[in-house]
C-alpha positions as CSV (number, residue, x, y, z in Angstrom):
1,X,-51.3,5.0,-126.1
2,X,-49.5,3.7,-129.2
3,X,-49.8,7.1,-130.8
4,X,-47.8,8.6,-128.0
5,X,-44.7,6.4,-128.5
6,X,-42.8,8.8,-130.8
7,X,-43.6,11.8,-128.6
8,X,-42.6,9.9,-125.5
9,X,-39.3,8.9,-127.1
10,X,-38.7,12.6,-128.1
11,X,-39.1,13.8,-124.6
12,X,-37.1,10.9,-123.2
13,X,-34.2,11.7,-125.5
14,X,-34.4,15.5,-124.8
15,X,-34.5,15.0,-121.0
16,X,-31.5,12.7,-121.2
17,X,-29.4,15.2,-123.1
18,X,-30.6,18.1,-121.0
19,X,-29.5,16.2,-117.9
20,X,-26.1,15.6,-119.5
21,X,-25.6,19.2,-120.5
22,X,-26.7,20.5,-117.1
23,X,-24.4,18.0,-115.3
24,X,-21.4,19.0,-117.4
25,X,-22.2,22.7,-116.9
26,X,-22.4,22.2,-113.1
27,X,-19.1,20.2,-113.2
28,X,-17.3,23.0,-115.1
29,X,-18.7,25.6,-112.7
30,X,-17.3,23.7,-109.8
31,X,-14.0,22.7,-111.4
32,X,-12.8,25.4,-113.8
33,X,-9.9,23.4,-115.3
34,X,-12.0,20.2,-115.7
35,X,-11.3,20.1,-119.5
36,X,-7.7,19.2,-118.7
37,X,-8.7,16.0,-116.9
38,X,-11.5,14.6,-119.0
39,X,-11.7,13.7,-122.7
40,X,-14.4,16.1,-123.8
41,X,-12.3,17.9,-126.4
42,X,-13.5,20.6,-128.8
43,X,-14.1,20.5,-132.5
44,X,-11.7,23.4,-133.1
45,X,-8.8,21.3,-131.7
46,X,-9.5,18.5,-134.2
47,X,-9.7,20.9,-137.1
48,X,-6.6,22.8,-136.1
49,X,-4.5,19.6,-135.5
50,X,-5.1,18.5,-139.0
51,X,-4.7,21.8,-140.8
52,X,-0.9,21.6,-141.3
53,X,-0.5,17.8,-141.0
54,X,1.2,15.8,-143.7
55,X,0.2,12.4,-142.5
56,X,-1.4,10.2,-139.8
57,X,1.5,10.8,-137.4
58,X,0.2,14.3,-136.6
59,X,-3.1,13.1,-135.2
60,X,-3.1,13.9,-131.5
61,X,-4.5,11.6,-128.8
62,X,-5.3,14.0,-126.0
63,X,-4.6,11.4,-123.3
64,X,-0.9,12.2,-124.1
65,X,-1.3,15.5,-122.2
66,X,-2.1,13.7,-118.9
67,X,0.9,14.0,-116.6
68,X,-0.1,12.1,-113.5
69,X,-1.2,8.5,-112.8
70,X,-4.4,9.6,-111.2
71,X,-5.2,11.9,-114.1
72,X,-4.6,9.1,-116.5
73,X,-6.9,6.7,-114.7
74,X,-9.6,9.4,-114.5
75,X,-9.2,10.2,-118.2
76,X,-9.5,6.6,-119.1
77,X,-12.6,5.9,-116.9
78,X,-14.4,9.0,-118.2
79,X,-13.7,8.0,-121.8
80,X,-14.9,4.5,-121.3
81,X,-18.0,5.4,-119.3
82,X,-18.7,8.3,-121.5
83,X,-18.9,6.1,-124.6
84,X,-21.4,3.9,-122.8
85,X,-23.5,6.8,-121.6
86,X,-23.7,8.2,-125.2
87,X,-24.8,4.8,-126.6
88,X,-27.7,4.3,-124.1
89,X,-30.1,6.7,-126.0
90,X,-29.1,5.0,-129.3
91,X,-30.3,1.7,-127.8
92,X,-33.6,3.4,-126.9
93,X,-34.0,4.5,-130.5
94,X,-33.3,1.0,-131.8
95,X,-35.8,-0.6,-129.4
96,X,-38.5,2.0,-130.2
97,X,-38.3,1.9,-134.0
98,X,-37.5,-1.7,-134.6
99,X,-40.3,-4.3,-135.0
100,X,-40.5,-6.4,-131.8
101,X,-40.2,-9.6,-133.8
102,X,-37.1,-8.3,-135.5
103,X,-35.2,-7.0,-132.4
104,X,-31.7,-8.5,-132.1
105,X,-30.7,-8.6,-128.4
106,X,-27.1,-9.4,-129.3
107,X,-26.9,-6.3,-131.5
108,X,-28.4,-4.2,-128.7
109,X,-25.7,-5.4,-126.3
110,X,-23.0,-5.0,-128.9
111,X,-23.7,-1.4,-129.7
112,X,-23.4,-0.6,-126.0
113,X,-20.2,-2.6,-125.3
114,X,-18.4,-2.1,-128.7
115,X,-17.5,1.6,-128.1
116,X,-15.6,0.5,-124.9
117,X,-13.5,-1.9,-126.9
118,X,-12.8,0.6,-129.7
119,X,-11.8,3.2,-127.2
120,X,-9.4,0.8,-125.6
121,X,-7.9,-0.2,-128.9
122,X,-7.4,3.5,-130.0
123,X,-5.5,4.2,-126.7
124,X,-3.4,1.0,-127.1
125,X,-2.4,1.8,-130.7
126,X,-1.8,5.5,-129.8
127,X,-0.2,6.7,-133.1
128,X,2.1,3.6,-133.2
129,X,2.2,2.3,-136.8
130,X,3.8,-0.9,-135.6
131,X,1.0,-1.5,-133.1
132,X,-1.6,-0.7,-135.8
133,X,-0.2,-3.3,-138.2
134,X,0.0,-5.8,-135.3
135,X,-3.6,-5.2,-134.4
136,X,-4.6,-5.6,-138.1
137,X,-2.8,-9.0,-138.1
138,X,-4.5,-10.2,-135.0
139,X,-7.9,-9.1,-136.2
140,X,-7.3,-10.9,-139.6
141,X,-7.0,-14.2,-137.8
142,X,-10.3,-13.8,-136.0
143,X,-13.3,-15.3,-137.8
144,X,-16.6,-13.5,-137.4
145,X,-19.4,-15.8,-138.4
146,X,-22.4,-14.2,-136.7
147,X,-24.0,-12.1,-139.5
148,X,-26.5,-9.3,-138.8
149,X,-30.1,-10.4,-139.1
150,X,-30.7,-7.2,-141.1
151,X,-28.2,-5.4,-143.2
152,X,-29.7,-2.0,-142.2
153,X,-28.7,-2.7,-138.5
154,X,-25.1,-2.1,-139.5
155,X,-25.7,1.7,-139.2
156,X,-25.9,1.2,-135.4
157,X,-22.6,-0.7,-135.5
158,X,-21.0,2.1,-137.4
159,X,-22.3,4.6,-134.9
160,X,-20.9,2.6,-132.0
161,X,-17.5,2.5,-133.7
162,X,-17.6,6.2,-134.3
163,X,-18.4,6.9,-130.6
164,X,-15.5,4.6,-129.6
165,X,-13.1,6.4,-131.9
166,X,-14.2,9.8,-130.7
167,X,-13.8,8.7,-127.0
168,X,-10.4,7.2,-127.7
169,X,-9.0,10.4,-129.1
170,X,-10.5,12.4,-126.3
171,X,-13.4,14.0,-128.3
172,X,-16.5,13.0,-126.4
173,X,-18.1,16.2,-127.5
174,X,-18.0,15.1,-131.1
175,X,-19.5,11.7,-130.1
176,X,-22.3,13.5,-128.2
177,X,-23.2,15.7,-131.1
178,X,-23.1,12.8,-133.5
179,X,-25.3,10.5,-131.5
180,X,-27.8,13.3,-130.8
181,X,-28.2,14.1,-134.5
182,X,-28.3,10.3,-135.2
183,X,-31.1,9.7,-132.7
184,X,-33.3,12.7,-133.6
185,X,-32.9,12.0,-137.3
186,X,-34.1,8.4,-136.8
187,X,-36.9,9.7,-134.7
188,X,-38.1,12.1,-137.4
189,X,-37.9,9.4,-140.1
190,X,-39.8,7.1,-137.9
191,X,-42.5,9.6,-137.0
192,X,-43.0,10.7,-140.6
193,X,-42.9,7.2,-141.9
194,X,-40.5,8.5,-144.6
195,X,-40.6,6.3,-147.7
196,X,-43.3,4.1,-146.2
197,X,-45.2,3.3,-149.4
198,X,-47.8,0.6,-149.1
199,X,-45.9,-2.0,-151.1
200,X,-42.5,-1.1,-149.6
201,X,-40.6,-3.3,-147.2
202,X,-40.1,-1.7,-143.8
203,X,-37.1,-1.6,-141.5
204,X,-38.9,0.5,-138.9
205,X,-42.3,-0.4,-137.5
206,X,-45.0,2.2,-138.0
207,X,-45.1,4.8,-135.2
208,X,-48.9,5.0,-135.3
209,X,-49.8,1.3,-135.5
210,X,-48.7,-1.2,-132.9
211,X,-50.1,-4.2,-134.6
212,X,-48.3,-3.9,-137.9
213,X,-45.4,-6.3,-138.2
214,X,-44.1,-6.0,-141.8
215,X,-41.0,-7.8,-142.9
216,X,-37.9,-5.7,-142.6
217,X,-36.0,-4.5,-145.6
218,X,-33.2,-6.9,-146.6
219,X,-34.9,-9.7,-144.6
């Protein structure tokens, strides 16, 4: 049964993304102008918006195009919930590849909640340089003393921040592509045991051996 873990994770991830794609396709089929009300965005919009820009002021937050109160609330709810939905399969990958004795529950909860906070911060700052400096001042006064148990876990934190930023500017499609590639890349590395020499320290537990509990790298 242990030998089927990586295969099970592959099908679980694939089924999850297939359901998301089919759900969005059905929603677009029923509501043709759905893209005007939800923060999916397209990659071309981000590239075009920065082609002639001279500074950060030209970056567009697509929530600015919402004209009604209901539309604004719908946009915000979809952005926040969308960031959580995209981080759920990332949490599956973390639980699958990490050694059980090294799993950090606080990190697992953080990578799911952090994109919500980042999304809200992006919407609050909303191209305002004054608000950005104010936020930097507030954050400078906060002391973060809870260090990660493993330095390599920071890649999951960066992914959560990236998803939050993408959702905040109305580009959930970019976040979806990023998390999908992130998850499948980790799955391939885990399955192939890439760089898993006998004397090497391991961050990921071996996909083919449940009983192995090597010390994590940087531990």
